[in-house]
Structure formats: structure tokens, C-alpha cells
C-alpha positions as CSV (number, residue, x, y, z in Angstrom):
1,M,-0.2,0.2,0.1
2,S,1.6,3.1,-0.8
3,A,1.5,6.6,1.3
4,P,-0.9,9.0,1.2
5,T,-0.4,12.0,-1.0
6,T,-0.3,15.4,0.5
7,T,-2.6,18.1,-0.5
8,P,-0.2,20.8,-2.0
9,S,-0.3,24.4,-0.6
10,L,0.3,27.7,-2.1
11,T,2.6,30.2,-0.9
12,Y,2.4,33.9,-2.0
13,L,5.0,34.9,-4.4
14,T,4.3,38.4,-6.1
15,T,1.4,40.8,-7.7
16,V,2.3,41.8,-11.3
17,K,0.5,44.8,-12.4
18,V,1.2,44.6,-16.1
19,K,0.2,47.6,-18.0
20,V,-1.3,46.9,-21.6
21,G,-1.8,48.9,-24.9
22,A,-4.3,48.7,-27.5
23,P,-5.7,45.7,-28.4
24,I,-4.8,44.6,-32.1
25,E,-7.5,42.5,-33.7
26,V,-6.6,39.8,-35.8
27,G,-10.2,38.8,-36.2
28,E,-11.9,35.6,-36.8
29,T,-10.2,32.4,-37.5
30,S,-10.6,28.7,-37.6
31,E,-9.8,28.5,-33.9
32,G,-12.0,31.2,-32.7
33,F,-11.4,35.2,-32.5
34,R,-7.9,35.9,-32.3
35,R,-6.5,39.3,-30.8
36,V,-2.9,40.5,-29.5
37,I,-2.8,42.9,-26.3
38,P,0.8,44.7,-26.4
39,I,2.5,44.8,-23.0
40,V,3.7,48.3,-22.3
41,G,5.2,47.9,-18.7
42,G,4.5,47.3,-15.1
43,T,5.3,46.7,-11.6
44,V,6.2,43.6,-9.8
45,E,5.5,43.9,-6.0
46,G,5.8,41.0,-3.5
47,P,7.9,39.9,-0.1
48,E,11.2,39.4,-2.5
49,L,10.3,39.3,-5.8
50,R,9.9,42.9,-6.7
51,G,10.8,45.2,-10.1
52,S,9.2,46.0,-13.4
53,V,7.4,44.5,-16.3
54,L,9.3,45.7,-19.3
55,P,7.7,47.3,-22.2
56,V,8.2,44.1,-24.3
57,G,5.7,41.3,-25.2
58,A,2.1,40.7,-25.7
59,D,-1.3,38.8,-24.4
60,F,-2.2,36.3,-27.4
61,Q,-5.8,36.2,-26.9
62,L,-8.1,33.3,-28.5
63,L,-11.9,34.0,-27.7
64,K,-12.9,30.3,-28.2
65,S,-16.8,31.3,-27.4
66,D,-18.9,34.2,-25.9
67,T,-18.0,33.4,-22.6
68,L,-14.4,31.6,-22.5
69,T,-11.0,33.1,-23.5
70,E,-7.6,31.4,-23.8
71,L,-4.8,33.7,-22.7
72,E,-0.8,33.5,-23.6
73,A,1.4,36.1,-22.3
74,K,4.8,36.8,-22.8
75,Y,7.0,39.3,-21.5
76,V,10.3,40.1,-18.9
77,I,10.5,41.2,-15.6
78,E,13.5,43.1,-14.6
79,T,14.0,42.7,-10.6
80,D,15.3,45.6,-8.8
81,D,18.6,43.9,-8.2
82,G,18.8,43.9,-11.9
83,E,18.1,40.3,-12.8
84,K,16.0,39.3,-15.9
85,I,12.8,36.8,-15.8
86,Y,11.6,35.5,-18.6
87,V,7.5,34.9,-18.1
88,S,5.2,32.9,-20.3
89,N,1.9,32.4,-18.8
90,V,-1.2,30.7,-20.1
91,G,-4.6,31.1,-18.5
92,L,-8.2,31.1,-18.8
93,R,-10.9,33.8,-18.5
94,A,-14.5,33.0,-18.6
95,G,-17.7,34.7,-17.5
96,S,-21.2,35.6,-18.8
97,A,-21.3,36.4,-22.6
98,E,-22.1,40.1,-21.4
99,D,-19.2,40.3,-19.2
100,I,-16.5,38.9,-21.7
101,A,-18.0,41.3,-24.5
102,A,-17.5,43.9,-21.9
103,L,-13.8,43.2,-21.0
104,V,-13.3,42.6,-24.8
105,R,-14.5,46.4,-25.5
106,G,-12.1,48.0,-22.6
107,E,-14.7,48.5,-20.1
108,A,-14.9,47.7,-16.4
109,V,-16.3,44.4,-15.1
110,D,-16.6,43.3,-11.7
111,P,-13.7,40.9,-10.9
112,D,-16.2,38.8,-8.8
113,R,-17.8,38.0,-12.3
114,I,-14.8,36.5,-14.1
115,Y,-13.2,33.5,-13.3
116,F,-9.3,34.3,-14.1
117,R,-6.5,31.6,-13.5
118,C,-3.1,31.2,-15.2
119,V,0.0,29.1,-14.9
120,P,2.9,30.9,-15.3
121,R,6.3,29.6,-15.9
122,M,9.1,31.8,-15.0
123,V,12.6,31.1,-16.3
124,S,16.1,32.7,-15.1
125,G,19.2,32.2,-13.7
126,G,21.2,33.3,-10.8
127,R,18.9,34.3,-7.6
128,W,15.9,33.6,-9.5
129,A,16.9,30.2,-11.3
130,W,14.9,28.1,-8.5
131,L,11.6,29.5,-10.5
132,G,12.3,27.3,-13.5
133,S,11.5,24.4,-11.2
134,R,8.3,25.0,-9.5
135,V,4.6,25.1,-10.3
136,L,3.3,28.5,-10.4
137,V,-0.6,29.4,-10.2
138,G,-2.2,32.7,-10.6
139,T,-5.2,34.6,-10.1
140,G,-6.3,37.8,-12.6
141,V,-8.2,40.8,-12.4
142,R,-8.4,42.2,-16.1
143,H,-8.9,46.2,-15.5
144,P,-9.5,48.6,-18.8
145,D,-5.5,49.3,-19.3
146,A,-3.9,46.9,-16.9
147,V,-4.2,43.2,-15.8
148,H,-3.1,42.7,-12.2
149,L,-2.0,39.0,-11.0
150,E,-1.3,37.3,-8.1
151,F,1.3,34.3,-8.3
152,F,1.7,31.7,-6.0
153,V,4.3,28.7,-5.8
154,V,2.8,25.5,-5.4
155,E,4.6,23.8,-2.4
């Protein structure tokens, strides 16, 4: 008989506030409606991981239906001590058709009405190299000109 597994716990890592630019509408594709949201900067604020989001990268969105959006963001964080961390973050955002349409139009929507979860992958060298060997999860809130993400380490 094998030993029982333990339920993973979460440890808060940081809050990432990503500033975004105007969406680039690619349009309808065979997979759904495609759009690209430029990442133009931001901040990173946590107990240890602090820095800024560099003005490079984008969120590549696929609106699969009126109620579900697949997200894939790629960008770079520069820590306060000068190290760079590459972030590749995939996620899902779901809500009512009305709420998702409002987000797409750039309107504010009550975050309690939107399911927004993600799995960021962070890779770096030096002090932050350990992030590449951990599973991270996150929650998000979409604002008209920004995305606020809370990242956690799965222990």
C-alpha cells in the first residue's frame, strides 16, 4: 500500500501589475476570434520578488466562445537587483457573454463575475533560477488598461 499523498499548499510569490496597450484585432480564425494585447510596462511587488515589467511582449488571446477566452502572455520582468526573468503565462478567463463582451470592449467588469486563473512559467538565472523548477499558479483581474496578477508557488 502506498503512502497517502499530501494536498499541495500555496505560498504567495508576488503581484504583477501589467500595463497594456490598445488591442490589435486579428479577427475571426478557424480556432476562434484572435487578438493581441501589447504589454507596455508594469510593476512587480512581493515580499522578495520586486521589479518592473519591461515594455516588451504581448498577451495573445483567443476568444473560443462568447464566454471563454484562452490567454497566452509572454513578457520579461527586471528585478530590482537587475536580473531578468522570462515569463510565459497561459490562462483562462470565463464569464457571462455580456461580461466577456464588456472586457473585450475595454470596459471595467466586477472581478467577482469573472473566472481568471493562470499557470505562469518563470525562467531566469542567478538568484531566481529556482523558479524554473517550481509550478506556479495565479489569479487575475482585467482592468481597462492593465491586468493585475497574483502569483503563488505550489509547494
